C-alpha positions as CSV (number, residue, x, y, z in Angstrom):
1,X,-23.6,-65.5,-33.5
2,X,-21.3,-66.4,-30.6
3,X,-18.7,-63.6,-30.1
4,X,-15.1,-64.4,-30.5
5,X,-12.1,-62.7,-28.8
6,X,-10.0,-62.9,-31.9
7,X,-11.2,-59.4,-33.0
8,X,-10.7,-58.0,-29.5
9,X,-7.2,-56.3,-29.3
10,X,-7.3,-56.5,-25.5
11,X,-9.0,-53.2,-24.7
12,X,-12.1,-54.8,-23.3
13,X,-12.5,-58.5,-22.8
14,X,-15.7,-60.4,-23.5
15,X,-15.5,-62.1,-20.2
16,X,-15.8,-58.8,-18.4
17,X,-18.9,-57.9,-20.3
18,X,-20.6,-61.2,-19.7
19,X,-19.7,-61.1,-16.0
20,X,-21.3,-57.6,-15.8
21,X,-24.4,-58.8,-17.5
22,X,-24.8,-61.7,-15.0
23,X,-25.2,-59.2,-12.2
24,X,-28.8,-58.4,-13.1
25,X,-29.9,-61.9,-14.2
26,X,-32.2,-62.2,-11.3
27,X,-34.5,-59.5,-12.6
28,X,-34.5,-60.4,-16.2
29,X,-35.5,-63.4,-18.2
30,X,-33.2,-66.0,-19.8
31,X,-34.0,-64.8,-23.3
32,X,-33.1,-61.3,-22.5
33,X,-29.9,-62.4,-20.9
34,X,-28.9,-64.3,-24.1
35,X,-29.9,-61.3,-26.3
36,X,-27.9,-58.9,-24.2
37,X,-24.9,-61.2,-24.3
38,X,-25.0,-61.2,-28.0
39,X,-25.2,-57.5,-28.1
40,X,-22.3,-57.2,-25.8
41,X,-20.2,-59.5,-27.9
42,X,-21.2,-57.6,-31.0
43,X,-20.3,-54.3,-29.3
44,X,-16.9,-55.9,-28.2
45,X,-16.2,-56.8,-31.9
46,X,-17.1,-53.3,-33.0
47,X,-14.7,-51.8,-30.4
48,X,-11.9,-54.2,-31.2
49,X,-12.0,-53.8,-34.9
50,X,-13.4,-50.4,-36.1
51,X,-14.6,-50.5,-39.6
52,X,-12.6,-47.4,-40.6
53,X,-9.7,-45.5,-39.2
54,X,-10.6,-43.4,-36.3
55,X,-8.6,-41.5,-33.7
56,X,-8.4,-43.5,-30.6
57,X,-6.9,-41.9,-27.5
58,X,-5.0,-45.0,-26.2
59,X,-3.0,-42.9,-23.7
60,X,-6.2,-41.8,-21.9
61,X,-7.4,-45.4,-21.6
62,X,-4.1,-46.8,-20.5
63,X,-3.3,-44.1,-17.9
64,X,-6.7,-43.1,-16.5
65,X,-9.3,-45.7,-17.3
66,X,-7.5,-49.1,-17.2
67,X,-6.9,-48.8,-13.5
68,X,-10.7,-48.8,-12.8
69,X,-12.8,-51.8,-13.7
70,X,-16.0,-49.6,-13.7
71,X,-14.4,-47.3,-16.2
72,X,-13.6,-50.2,-18.6
73,X,-17.2,-51.4,-18.4
74,X,-18.4,-47.9,-19.1
75,X,-16.0,-47.6,-22.1
76,X,-17.3,-50.8,-23.6
77,X,-20.7,-49.4,-24.4
78,X,-19.6,-47.0,-27.2
79,X,-16.8,-46.6,-29.7
80,X,-13.7,-44.8,-28.3
81,X,-13.6,-41.7,-30.5
82,X,-11.5,-38.7,-29.9
83,X,-14.5,-36.7,-28.8
84,X,-15.6,-39.4,-26.3
85,X,-12.1,-39.7,-24.9
86,X,-11.9,-36.0,-24.4
87,X,-15.2,-35.9,-22.7
88,X,-14.1,-38.7,-20.3
89,X,-10.9,-36.9,-19.5
90,X,-12.8,-33.7,-18.9
91,X,-15.3,-35.4,-16.6
92,X,-12.6,-37.1,-14.6
93,X,-10.7,-33.8,-14.1
94,X,-13.6,-31.5,-13.2
95,X,-16.4,-33.8,-12.0
96,X,-14.9,-36.9,-10.4
97,X,-17.9,-37.6,-8.2
98,X,-20.4,-37.2,-11.0
99,X,-18.2,-39.4,-13.3
100,X,-18.2,-42.0,-10.6
101,X,-22.0,-42.0,-10.3
102,X,-22.4,-42.2,-14.0
103,X,-20.0,-45.2,-14.2
104,X,-21.9,-47.1,-11.5
105,X,-25.3,-46.4,-13.2
106,X,-24.1,-47.7,-16.6
107,X,-22.3,-50.7,-15.2
108,X,-25.4,-51.9,-13.4
109,X,-27.9,-53.6,-15.8
110,X,-30.7,-53.5,-13.3
111,X,-30.9,-49.7,-13.6
112,X,-30.6,-49.5,-17.4
113,X,-32.5,-51.1,-20.1
114,X,-30.0,-50.6,-22.8
115,X,-26.6,-52.3,-22.5
116,X,-24.9,-51.0,-25.6
117,X,-25.2,-47.5,-27.1
118,X,-23.8,-46.9,-30.5
119,X,-23.1,-43.3,-31.6
120,X,-22.4,-43.4,-35.3
121,X,-22.1,-39.6,-35.6
122,X,-19.2,-39.6,-33.2
123,X,-16.8,-41.0,-35.8
124,X,-18.0,-38.6,-38.4
125,X,-17.4,-35.7,-36.1
126,X,-14.1,-36.9,-34.8
127,X,-12.1,-34.5,-36.9
128,X,-14.3,-31.6,-36.0
129,X,-14.2,-32.0,-32.3
130,X,-13.9,-28.6,-30.6
131,X,-11.5,-27.6,-27.9
132,X,-12.7,-28.7,-24.4
133,X,-14.5,-26.0,-22.5
134,X,-12.1,-26.0,-19.5
135,X,-9.2,-25.2,-22.0
136,X,-11.3,-22.3,-23.4
137,X,-11.9,-21.0,-19.9
138,X,-8.3,-21.2,-19.0
139,X,-7.2,-19.4,-22.1
140,X,-9.8,-16.7,-21.5
141,X,-8.6,-16.2,-17.9
142,X,-5.0,-15.9,-19.0
143,X,-5.9,-13.3,-21.6
144,X,-7.9,-11.3,-19.0
145,X,-4.9,-11.4,-16.6
146,X,-2.5,-10.2,-19.3
147,X,-4.9,-7.4,-20.2
148,X,-5.2,-6.3,-16.5
149,X,-1.4,-6.3,-16.1
150,X,-1.1,-4.2,-19.2
151,X,-3.6,-1.7,-17.7
152,X,-1.8,-1.6,-14.4
153,X,1.5,-1.0,-16.2
154,X,-0.1,1.9,-18.1
155,X,-1.4,3.4,-14.8
156,X,2.0,3.2,-13.2
157,X,3.7,4.7,-16.3
158,X,1.4,7.8,-16.1
159,X,3.0,9.1,-12.9
160,X,6.2,7.3,-11.9
161,X,8.1,8.1,-8.7
162,X,10.9,10.5,-9.6
163,X,14.4,9.7,-8.5
164,X,15.0,13.0,-6.7
165,X,18.6,12.1,-5.8
166,X,19.8,11.4,-9.4
167,X,21.5,14.8,-9.6
168,X,23.4,14.4,-6.4
169,X,25.1,11.1,-7.0
170,X,28.5,12.8,-7.4
171,X,28.0,15.0,-4.3
172,X,29.5,13.2,-1.4
173,X,27.8,15.5,1.1
174,X,24.4,14.4,-0.2
175,X,25.1,10.8,1.0
176,X,22.8,9.4,-1.6
177,X,23.6,5.9,-0.6
178,X,22.2,6.4,2.9
179,X,19.6,9.2,2.5
180,X,16.6,6.9,2.5
181,X,17.8,5.0,5.5
182,X,18.4,8.3,7.4
183,X,14.9,9.5,6.9
184,X,13.4,6.1,7.8
185,X,15.3,6.5,11.0
186,X,14.1,10.0,11.5
187,X,10.5,9.0,11.1
188,X,11.0,6.2,13.7
189,X,12.8,8.5,16.1
190,X,10.5,11.6,15.8
191,X,8.3,10.2,18.6
192,X,11.1,11.0,21.1
193,X,10.9,14.7,20.1
194,X,7.1,14.9,20.5
195,X,5.4,16.1,23.7
196,X,1.9,15.4,25.0
197,X,-0.5,17.8,23.3
198,X,-2.1,18.7,26.6
199,X,1.0,19.2,28.7
200,X,-0.1,22.7,29.7
201,X,-2.7,21.2,32.0
202,X,0.2,20.3,34.3
203,X,1.4,23.9,34.5
204,X,-0.1,26.0,37.3
205,X,1.1,29.5,36.4
206,X,1.3,29.6,32.6
207,X,-0.9,28.6,29.7
208,X,-0.9,28.0,25.9
209,X,-1.5,31.7,25.1
210,X,1.7,32.6,27.0
211,X,3.6,30.0,25.1
212,X,2.4,31.5,21.8
213,X,3.5,35.0,22.8
214,X,7.0,33.6,23.8
215,X,7.5,31.8,20.5
216,X,6.3,34.7,18.4
217,X,8.8,36.9,20.1
218,X,11.6,34.3,19.7
219,X,10.9,34.2,15.9
220,X,11.6,37.9,15.8
221,X,14.8,37.5,17.9
222,X,15.9,34.7,15.6
223,X,15.3,36.9,12.5
224,X,17.2,39.9,14.1
225,X,20.2,37.7,15.0
226,X,20.2,36.2,11.5
227,X,20.4,32.7,12.8
228,X,20.1,29.5,10.9
229,X,16.7,27.9,10.3
230,X,17.6,24.8,12.2
231,X,18.2,26.9,15.3
232,X,14.6,28.2,15.5
233,X,13.0,24.7,15.2
234,X,15.3,23.2,17.8
235,X,14.6,26.2,20.2
236,X,10.8,25.6,20.1
237,X,11.4,21.8,20.6
238,X,13.6,22.4,23.7
239,X,11.0,24.7,25.2
240,X,8.1,22.3,24.8
241,X,10.0,19.3,26.0
242,X,11.2,21.2,29.1
243,X,7.8,22.7,29.9
244,X,6.2,19.2,29.5
245,X,8.2,17.9,32.5
246,X,9.2,20.9,34.6
247,X,6.8,23.4,36.2
248,X,7.7,27.0,35.5
249,X,6.3,30.3,36.9
250,X,5.2,33.1,34.7
251,X,8.2,35.4,35.4
252,X,10.7,32.7,34.4
253,X,9.0,31.8,31.1
254,X,11.0,34.3,29.0
255,X,14.2,33.0,30.7
256,X,13.3,29.5,29.5
257,X,13.0,30.9,26.0
258,X,16.3,32.7,25.8
259,X,18.1,29.8,27.4
260,X,16.6,27.4,24.9
261,X,17.8,29.6,22.1
262,X,21.3,29.7,23.6
263,X,21.4,25.9,23.7
264,X,20.1,25.6,20.2
265,X,22.8,28.1,19.0
266,X,25.5,26.1,20.6
267,X,24.2,23.0,18.9
268,X,23.6,24.4,15.4
269,X,25.4,27.6,14.8
270,X,29.0,28.3,13.9
271,X,29.1,31.7,15.5
272,X,27.1,31.6,18.8
273,X,25.6,34.8,20.3
274,X,27.1,35.6,23.7
275,X,25.0,35.5,26.8
276,X,25.1,39.3,27.2
277,X,23.4,39.7,23.8
278,X,20.5,37.5,25.0
279,X,20.3,39.4,28.2
280,X,20.1,42.6,26.3
281,X,17.5,41.4,23.9
282,X,15.3,40.4,26.9
283,X,15.6,44.0,28.3
284,X,17.9,42.9,31.1
285,X,15.2,41.0,32.8
286,X,17.7,38.3,33.9
287,X,21.3,38.2,35.0
288,X,24.1,36.1,33.5
289,X,24.0,33.8,36.6
290,X,20.3,33.1,36.1
291,X,20.8,32.3,32.4
292,X,23.6,29.8,33.2
293,X,21.6,28.2,36.1
294,X,18.6,27.7,33.8
295,X,20.9,26.3,31.1
296,X,22.2,23.7,33.6
297,X,18.7,22.8,34.7
298,X,17.4,22.4,31.1
299,X,20.2,20.1,29.9
300,X,19.9,17.9,32.9
301,X,16.1,17.8,32.6
302,X,16.4,16.8,28.9
303,X,19.3,14.4,29.6
304,X,21.5,16.3,27.2
305,X,19.4,15.0,24.3
306,X,19.6,17.6,21.6
307,X,19.7,15.3,18.6
308,X,16.0,15.1,17.7
309,X,14.3,15.3,14.3
310,X,12.4,18.6,14.0
311,X,10.0,19.7,11.3
312,X,13.0,21.5,9.5
313,X,14.7,18.1,9.0
314,X,11.7,16.8,7.1
315,X,11.1,20.1,5.3
316,X,14.4,20.0,3.4
317,X,13.7,16.4,2.1
318,X,10.1,16.9,1.3
319,X,10.7,20.1,-0.6
320,X,13.2,18.3,-2.7
321,X,10.5,15.6,-3.4
322,X,8.1,18.4,-4.5
323,X,10.8,19.8,-6.8
324,X,10.2,23.2,-5.3
325,X,11.3,26.6,-6.5
326,X,12.1,29.6,-4.3
327,X,8.5,30.7,-4.1
328,X,7.2,27.3,-2.9
329,X,10.0,27.1,-0.4
330,X,9.3,30.5,1.2
331,X,5.6,29.9,1.3
332,X,6.1,26.5,2.9
333,X,8.3,27.9,5.6
334,X,5.9,30.8,6.2
335,X,3.0,28.3,6.8
336,X,5.0,26.0,9.1
337,X,6.3,28.9,11.2
338,X,2.8,30.0,11.7
339,X,2.1,26.5,13.0
340,X,5.0,26.7,15.5
341,X,3.2,29.5,17.4
342,X,0.0,27.4,17.7
343,X,-0.3,25.1,20.7
344,X,-3.0,23.0,19.0
345,X,-0.4,21.8,16.4
346,X,1.5,19.8,19.0
347,X,-0.8,16.8,18.3
348,X,0.9,16.3,14.9
349,X,4.3,14.7,14.5
350,X,7.1,16.8,12.9
351,X,7.0,14.9,9.6
352,X,3.3,15.4,9.2
353,X,3.6,19.1,9.9
354,X,6.3,19.4,7.2
355,X,4.3,17.5,4.6
356,X,1.1,19.4,5.4
357,X,2.9,22.8,5.1
358,X,4.2,21.8,1.6
359,X,0.9,20.4,0.5
360,X,-0.9,23.6,1.7
361,X,1.7,25.8,-0.1
362,X,1.4,23.8,-3.3
363,X,-2.4,24.1,-3.2
364,X,-2.1,27.8,-2.5
365,X,0.2,28.5,-5.5
366,X,-1.6,26.3,-8.0
367,X,-5.1,27.1,-6.6
368,X,-5.9,23.4,-6.8
369,X,-5.0,20.3,-4.7
370,X,-1.5,19.1,-5.5
371,X,0.1,16.0,-4.1
372,X,2.1,13.9,-6.5
373,X,3.1,10.2,-6.3
374,X,6.7,11.2,-5.6
375,X,5.7,13.4,-2.7
376,X,3.5,10.6,-1.3
377,X,6.3,8.1,-1.7
378,X,9.0,10.2,0.1
379,X,6.7,11.6,2.8
380,X,4.8,8.4,3.5
381,X,1.6,10.5,3.8
382,X,-1.4,10.4,1.5
383,X,-3.5,13.5,0.7
384,X,-6.2,12.3,2.9
385,X,-3.8,12.1,5.9
386,X,-2.7,15.6,5.4
387,X,-6.1,17.3,4.9
388,X,-6.9,17.9,8.6
389,X,-3.6,19.5,9.4
390,X,-3.7,21.5,6.1
391,X,-7.1,23.0,6.9
392,X,-5.8,24.3,10.2
393,X,-2.8,25.8,8.4
394,X,-5.2,27.6,6.0
395,X,-7.0,29.2,9.0
396,X,-3.7,30.3,10.5
397,X,-2.8,31.9,7.1
398,X,-6.2,33.7,7.0
399,X,-5.6,35.5,10.3
400,X,-1.8,35.8,10.2
401,X,-1.9,39.6,9.6
402,X,-4.5,40.3,12.3
403,X,-4.5,39.8,16.1
404,X,-1.6,40.2,18.5
405,X,0.8,37.6,17.3
406,X,2.0,39.0,13.9
407,X,5.7,38.4,14.2
408,X,5.7,35.7,11.5
409,X,3.5,37.8,9.1
410,X,5.8,40.8,9.4
411,X,8.9,38.6,8.8
412,X,7.5,37.1,5.6
413,X,6.1,40.4,4.3
414,X,9.6,41.6,3.6
415,X,11.4,41.4,0.2
416,X,14.0,39.0,1.7
417,X,11.3,36.4,2.1
418,X,9.6,37.1,-1.2
419,X,6.5,38.8,0.3
420,X,5.2,35.2,1.0
421,X,2.7,36.5,3.6
422,X,0.8,38.4,0.9
423,X,-0.2,35.3,-0.9
424,X,-3.9,34.5,-0.9
425,X,-4.8,31.6,1.4
426,X,-6.1,28.3,-0.2
427,X,-9.6,28.8,1.1
428,X,-11.0,26.1,-1.1
429,X,-9.2,23.4,1.1
430,X,-11.6,24.2,3.9
431,X,-14.6,23.0,1.8
432,X,-12.7,20.3,-0.1
433,X,-13.8,16.7,0.4
434,X,-12.0,13.6,-0.9
């Protein structure tokens, strides 16, 4: 029963099998060696000439197995069916180390008693071979990723960011092309307009309570002169920046206030009040010469820097993002003007003050927390970041009509300002937890 190479198409040579069998000859008898040679030749004939058509994956052998002699010896011990070829490819891709150990154990006759293993059922199941597991896992992962992307798209579609400038594209004064860049610059530059929240510690003769009295009075003066909103916010900014670096005695504090308002009017207003009007409103406590000397001192101390972003700059943009009506606008300005009087609010940057005032006003009107994706996008503040400042604003709203500093409350109790001061505070924000 000597084997012949005539039936071997060149996939596995008989010489290779015989050589592999000679390796363990020292541990086995001569009869066993001859028997195993015969089985090897028979197995070689079976591989070389299959008795019936079967799917042979020649590409897998030629590209992945022929380069390795151990793989050839391993492939010689069973018919190359489609299932077996797929299993070999799967093992080589996912478990190369385990495949290598398996090849060495099969190719060594000293560790295995059977040299040829025939799996007849493999050919019968060739046409029913299932998809490899790694392909099934890959398809499942892709389906899961697609499903998650669809869910994310649905979440985004629920509350998209509104294009608040779509209605102003034809308005050249709205500068829609540059508006986002402008406010990015404002948020970067607002640090220059901020003062240390404890600057009053450097003052010897004045304190934060006196500052509050001065600003509350200036709000009434601003209302009586019917000045622009921008003027009030710049006035307060100039006062704080000047007091942060320049010691002032108590009797000169009101002079600092009227002079700051004069400078703000020159910067913002079209029609500027004359110096005599400011002297008159201060009950002639100062002369014209004193006002002009203080003006010179202030502009030199501040290095003539009047172009700083105040809370008003951000209020206009953030109100537009909130799609505000007149009621929301008036209530927001009422809340932020209450904050101008409070020394404790200096620890917050102007943009955060503006966003918190609008958030508090929205919550006050709707009686529930309100902060849309559009507001968060344009303000760059989340609801959690606003909550601390908003709670302080609610407490200011609660006591606005009581105490000594009631100038803001009286101003917003008039019909001109929509009786905004009469709105019930959003007390629920004090107990609200995210």
